[in-house]
C-alpha positions in Angstrom: -8.6 30.1 32.1 -8.0 32.2 28.9 -10.5 34.5 28.3 -11.7 35.1 24.5 -9.9 38.5 24.1 -6.6 37.0 25.6 -6.6 34.3 22.8 -3.9 36.0 20.6 -1.8 36.1 23.9 -2.0 32.4 24.6 -2.7 29.4 22.2 -3.7 31.4 19.5 -0.8 33.6 19.3 1.2 31.0 17.7 3.1 30.6 14.4 3.3 27.5 12.2 6.5 26.3 14.2 4.9 26.7 17.7 1.8 25.1 16.0 3.9 22.1 15.0 5.6 21.8 18.1 2.5 21.3 20.2 1.5 18.2 18.2 3.4 15.8 19.7 2.3 17.1 23.2 -1.0 17.7 22.7 -2.1 14.7 20.5 0.1 13.4 21.5 5.5 -7.5 22.6 2.5 -10.1 23.1 0.3 -11.0 20.2 -2.6 -9.2 19.6 -5.5 -9.9 22.0 -8.6 -11.8 20.6 -11.0 -9.4 19.0 -14.2 -8.7 20.4 -17.0 -11.3 20.1 -18.6 -11.8 16.8 -21.1 -9.3 16.1 -24.0 -8.5 13.8 -23.5 -8.4 9.9 -24.3 -4.7 8.9 -24.5 -3.0 5.5 -23.4 0.3 4.1 -24.3 1.7 0.6 -21.9 4.4 -0.4 -22.0 6.5 -3.5 -19.3 8.9 -4.7 -21.3 11.6 -6.6 -21.6 15.4 -7.2 -23.0 17.5 -4.5 -23.0 21.0 -3.1 -22.3 22.9 0.2 -23.2 26.2 1.9 -20.1 27.9 2.4 -20.9 31.6 1.7 -24.1 33.1 3.6 -26.6 34.4 1.2 -24.7 33.2 -1.8 -25.1 30.1 -4.2 -23.9 26.9 -2.7 -20.7 25.8 -3.8 -20.1 22.5 -6.0 -18.2 19.8 -4.6 -17.9 16.0 -4.8 -19.1 14.0 -1.8 -19.4 10.5 -0.4 -23.0 9.8 0.2 -24.6 7.1 2.5 -27.9 6.1 4.1 -27.7 9.4 5.6 -26.6 12.5 3.7 -24.3 13.9 6.3 -23.0 13.1 9.7 -21.3 10.0 10.9 -22.0 6.2 10.4 -22.1 4.2 13.8 -21.5 0.5 14.2 -20.4 -1.8 17.0 -17.0 -3.3 17.7 -17.4 -6.9 16.3 -19.5 -6.2 13.6 -18.7 -7.2 10.1 -19.4 -4.1 7.7 -20.2 -5.1 4.1 -19.8 -2.0 2.1 -21.2 -1.5 -1.5 -19.6 1.5 -3.1 -20.8 2.8 -6.2 -18.9 5.6 -8.2 -21.1 8.2 -9.8 -18.2 10.6 -10.5 -16.8 11.1 -14.1 -13.3 10.0 -13.0 -11.9 7.0 -11.0 -11.9 7.0 -7.3 -11.0 4.8 -4.4 -11.9 4.7 -0.8 -9.3 5.5 1.3 -9.2 4.7 5.1 -7.8 6.3 8.2 -7.7 3.9 11.3 -8.5 0.5 9.6 -5.9 -1.8 10.7 -5.0 -5.2 9.4 -7.7 -5.5 6.5 -5.6 -6.2 3.4 -8.5 -7.0 1.2 -9.7 -3.4 1.8 -6.4 -1.7 1.0 -6.8 1.0 -1.7 -4.7 0.8 -4.6 -2.5 -2.2 -3.3 -5.4 -4.4 -3.2 -8.5 -2.6 -4.5 -7.9 -0.8 -7.8 -9.8 2.4 -8.5 -13.4 2.1 -9.4 -14.3 3.3 -12.9 -17.1 5.9 -13.6 -20.3 4.1 -13.3 -18.8 1.0 -11.8 -19.6 -0.6 -8.3 -17.6 -2.9 -5.8 -18.6 -4.9 -2.8 -16.3 -6.0 0.1 -16.4 -6.7 3.9 -14.6 -5.0 6.7 -14.7 -6.8 10.2 -14.5 -4.1 12.8 -12.2 -5.5 15.2 -11.2 -2.3 17.0 -13.4 0.4 18.6 -12.7 3.9 17.6 -13.1 7.1 15.6 -12.2 6.3 12.0 -12.3 8.4 8.7 -12.8 7.5 5.0 -12.4 9.6 2.1 -11.8 9.8 -1.9 -8.8 11.9 -1.7 -6.1 9.4 -2.8 -6.9 10.3 -6.5 -8.2 13.8 -5.6 -5.4 16.1 -6.5 -6.2 18.8 -9.0 -9.5 17.3 -9.7 -12.4 19.4 -11.0 -13.7 19.7 -7.5 -12.7 19.0 -3.9 -14.5 16.1 -1.8 -15.4 15.6 1.6 -14.5 12.8 4.1 -16.9 10.9 6.3 -16.6 9.8 9.8 -16.9 6.2 10.6 -17.4 5.4 14.3 -17.1 2.0 15.8 -18.7 2.0 19.2 -17.1 0.2 22.1 -18.9 -2.9 23.3 -19.6 -1.3 26.7 -20.5 2.4 26.2 -18.3 5.0 27.8 -19.8 6.8 30.7 -20.7 10.1 28.9 -23.8 12.1 28.5 -23.3 12.8 25.0 -21.1 11.4 22.2 -20.7 13.8 19.1 -18.2 13.8 16.2 -16.9 17.1 15.2 -15.4 17.2 11.6 -13.2 20.1 10.8 -12.7 20.8 7.0 -10.8 23.3 5.2 -11.5 24.7 1.7 -10.0 27.2 -0.7 -12.7 29.6 -2.3 -11.9 31.5 -5.3 -13.8 35.1 -5.8 -16.6 33.5 -7.9 -17.2 31.1 -5.0 -15.9 28.0 -6.6 -13.6 25.7 -4.4 -10.6 24.3 -5.7 -9.0 21.0 -5.1 -5.6 20.5 -3.4 -2.8 20.1 -5.8 -3.8 23.4 -7.5 -2.2 26.8 -6.9 -4.4 28.8 -4.6 -3.2 32.1 -5.8 -6.4 34.2 -5.4 -8.3 31.8 -3.3 -9.0 32.3 0.4 -9.0 29.7 3.1 -12.4 28.9 4.9 -13.2 26.3 7.6 -16.2 24.4 8.5 -17.1 22.4 11.3 -19.9 19.5 10.6 -20.5 21.2 7.3 -21.4 24.6 8.9 -19.3 27.7 9.0 -19.9 28.2 12.7 -21.8 25.7 14.8 -23.8 26.2 18.4 -23.6 23.2 20.5 -26.0 22.9 23.5 -24.8 21.5 26.9 -25.6 21.8 30.4 -23.3 22.5 33.5 -21.7 19.4 34.8 -22.7 17.6 31.6 -19.8 15.2 30.4 -19.4 15.4 26.6 -17.3 12.9 24.3 -16.3 15.0 21.4 -14.6 13.1 18.6 -12.5 15.8 17.1 -11.4 15.2 13.4 -9.1 17.3 11.1 -10.8 16.3 7.9 -8.9 19.0 6.1 -6.7 18.7 3.0 -3.4 20.1 4.1 -3.2 22.1 7.1 -2.1 21.1 10.9 -4.9 22.9 13.1 -5.1 23.8 16.9 -8.4 23.7 18.3 -9.5 25.1 21.8 -12.7 25.2 23.9 -12.4 28.4 25.9 -12.6 27.8 29.7 -12.7 24.0 29.9 -10.2 21.3 30.3 -9.8 18.8 27.4 -9.0 15.3 28.5 -7.4 13.3 25.8 -8.9 9.6 25.8 -8.0 8.2 22.3 -5.9 9.2 19.3 -6.4 8.2 15.9 -9.1 5.6 16.9 -6.9 4.0 19.7 -7.3 4.3 23.4 -4.5 6.3 25.1 -3.6 6.8 28.8 -6.0 9.7 29.6 -4.0 13.0 29.9 -5.1 16.8 29.7 -4.3 18.5 26.4 -1.5 21.1 26.9 -3.0 24.6 27.6 -6.5 22.9 26.8 -5.4 22.8 23.0 -5.5 20.0 20.6 -3.2 20.0 17.6 -4.3 18.0 14.7 -2.7 17.0 11.6 -4.7 16.3 8.4 -6.5 13.0 9.1 -5.9 13.0 12.9 -8.6 12.2 15.2 -8.6 12.8 18.7 -11.4 11.7 21.1 -11.6 13.9 24.1 -13.8 14.2 27.2 -14.9 17.5 28.7 -16.6 18.2 31.5 -18.9 21.3 31.3 -17.8 23.8 34.1 -19.2 27.0 32.7 -22.2 28.5 34.4 -25.9 28.2 33.1 -26.7 30.8 30.4 -23.0 31.2 29.3 -21.2 30.5 26.1 -17.8 29.2 25.7 -16.0 29.8 22.1 -14.6 27.2 20.1 -11.5 28.5 18.6 -9.4 27.4 15.5 -5.7 28.3 14.8 -4.2 27.2 11.5 -0.7 28.5 12.4 -1.5 32.1 10.7 -4.4 33.3 12.3 -7.2 32.5 15.1 -10.9 32.3 14.2 -14.0 31.1 16.1 -15.8 28.4 14.5 -18.4 27.5 16.9 -19.6 27.9 20.6 -20.4 25.4 23.5 -23.6 27.0 24.5 -24.6 26.3 28.2 -28.4 26.0 28.7 -30.0 28.4 31.4 -31.2 25.5 33.3 -30.0 23.9 36.4 -26.8 21.8 36.3 -27.4 18.2 34.9 -25.8 16.9 38.4 -24.7 18.6 41.5 -21.0 18.2 40.8 -18.8 17.2 37.8 -18.1 13.5 37.5 -14.7 12.1 38.7 -11.9 11.8 36.1 -13.0 8.9 33.7 -10.9 5.7 33.5 -9.0 4.8 30.4 -11.2 3.4 27.4 -11.2 -0.5 26.9 -8.1 -1.6 25.0 -8.5 -2.8 21.6 -5.7 -5.4 22.2 -2.7 -3.8 20.7 0.5 -4.8 22.4 1.4 -3.2 25.7 5.1 -3.6 25.0 7.3 -3.7 21.7 10.5 -5.5 21.8 12.9 -3.1 20.3 16.1 -5.1 20.6 16.2 -7.0 17.3 13.7 -4.7 15.6 13.9 -4.3 11.7 15.3 -0.9 11.3 14.4 1.2 8.0 14.8 4.8 6.9 12.3 6.8 4.9 12.9 10.2 3.3 9.9 12.4 3.0 9.9 15.8 0.6 12.8 17.1 -1.5 14.0 15.6 -4.7 13.6 12.1 -4.8 12.3 9.3 -7.2 10.9 6.7 -4.7 7.6 8.2 -4.1 4.9 8.3 -6.7 1.7 9.9 -7.4 -1.3 7.6 -6.4 -2.5 7.7 -10.0 0.7 6.0 -11.2 0.9 3.5 -8.2 1.7 -0.1 -8.8 2.8 -2.8 -6.4 5.2 -3.9 -9.2 7.4 -1.0 -7.9 9.8 -1.8 -5.1 8.5 -1.5 -1.6 9.8 1.1 0.7 10.7 -1.9 3.1 9.9 -5.5 3.6 9.0 -6.5 7.2 8.8 -10.1 8.8 5.4 -10.7 10.4 5.4 -10.9 14.1 8.5 -8.6 14.4 8.9 -5.1 15.4 9.7 -2.3 12.8 11.4 0.9 13.8 11.1 3.5 11.0 13.5 7.0 10.8 11.2 9.5 9.1 13.5 12.4 7.9 11.6 15.4 6.5 13.9 17.1 3.6 11.2 19.7 2.5 11.2 23.3 3.7 7.6 22.8 5.0 6.3 20.4 7.6 5.4 16.9 6.1 2.4 14.7 7.0 3.0 11.1 7.2 0.0 8.3 7.2 0.9 4.9 7.8 -1.7 2.3 6.4 -2.4 -1.3 8.0 -0.9 -0.6 11.4 -0.7 2.0 14.3 2.6 3.0 15.6 4.3 4.6 18.8 6.2 7.8 18.6 9.6 6.8 19.8 11.5 9.2 22.4 14.6 10.8 21.0 16.9 8.1 22.5 14.8 5.2 21.5 14.5 4.3 25.1 10.6 4.6 25.3 7.7 5.7 23.6 4.8 8.3 23.9 1.7 6.6 25.8 -0.7 6.8 22.9 -0.8 5.0 19.4 -0.8 7.1 16.2 -1.4 6.5 12.3 -0.8 9.8 11.3 2.4 12.2 12.1 3.5 15.8 11.1 7.1 16.1 11.0 8.9 19.6 10.9 11.4 20.4 8.3 14.9 19.0 9.0 13.5 16.8 11.6 13.9 13.1 11.9 11.1 11.3 13.9 11.3 7.5 14.9 8.4 5.2 15.1 7.8 1.6 16.0 4.9 -0.9 15.3 4.6 -4.7 15.6 4.2 -5.9 12.0 1.2 -8.0 12.9 -0.7 -8.1 9.6 0.7 -9.7 6.4 0.0 -8.0 3.1 1.2 -4.9 1.1 0.3 -1.8 3.0 0.6 1.9 1.5 2.4 4.8 3.3 1.4 8.4 2.3 3.2 11.7 2.5 2.2 15.3 1.6 3.4 18.7 2.5 1.5 21.3 4.4 1.1 23.2 1.3 -2.2 23.4 -0.6 -0.5 23.1 -4.0 1.8 20.3 -2.9 0.9 16.7 -4.2 -0.2 13.7 -2.3 2.5 10.8 -2.6 2.5 7.3 -1.9 5.0 4.3 -1.6 4.1 0.8 -0.3 5.7 -1.8 2.3 5.2 -5.4 2.8 4.9 -7.7 5.8 5.6 -11.4 4.9 
């Protein structure tokens, strides 16, 4: 295992290219199976409003915009099969819209394509059938570039019908900030110039997580940051990946014990606590430039919770996504990210009257070739469907589903998905540069 002092010689002696190269490895057919049995009807009240966060010890709190609900912070939890009625009120001085990560196949909830921005002081209500269990995220960032204040995302957890065999289930939301000398935080899309980066975990600049030897933890790691690809490592512990972007994966150990997450990526991992009672294991973050501790796994000075670690966990229950995608006869399209081009637009100017990036036939496979023409890594986020990352020769795919992908400069990545849900859906692209804008297009499944 890697000692804390050796961090810069191991995972945390990486540059941005190495960090990106690890992304594919670490986070890394038939019709959809019937959804879970009809569950309860639940409600969630959300308000977009001004707030504050403590980012500087002993200094005044930093003004931000936030997404508030029944609980001021933390995650919202519901069950697979529930129908969630959301009432959203905009108390900000600018129009805003709810954006989703991991919510497949609900065209009525699709931001911009189906749901226009909510005006200041206005309110909307809509229903979300929670067909899939998993770790989801929602935020206000589609219209967030260059605004007066940055905004925070919130985690939405849809629990499996049968709980996983873990001792504790905890979401760990990582956020990045850019702070000016006067303590104000700037939104993305603004030149950071004299601003310095700062990272929080569950809203804190450092977090101690209590645990006991031989305890099994389910951590839902979420990169809720605005632009950066991040690597996370818990010193001295194996991290076993169980789900990515809200969909179960074939379980596998993270390479070198590190997870690499693009902005918006969510990884569910099981960690069996192997450290001795009374010890502490640093949680380390690398942003491609430097390493920093953001928390600790603090092992209680008590007897182990059980005599020995649990045996390896089986895969999480399937959400019913197809086990095979027939690539022969797939509809194939190319999308260029970054570089000078007129096809992508700012979210504030989006309209479905513009030509779609592509049109797909329902129940047919789609293969997208994504080429990055920018001189920095680009982040691609697909709405409406999860996709598989294809091998270089299109002769297979990685054993997990994604909705978000980082693509190196000059690279082409190919992805595939089964176009199961009719409707207009967004695609997003943004550079891993704080000042770069978020851009959108849309595609149609007919």
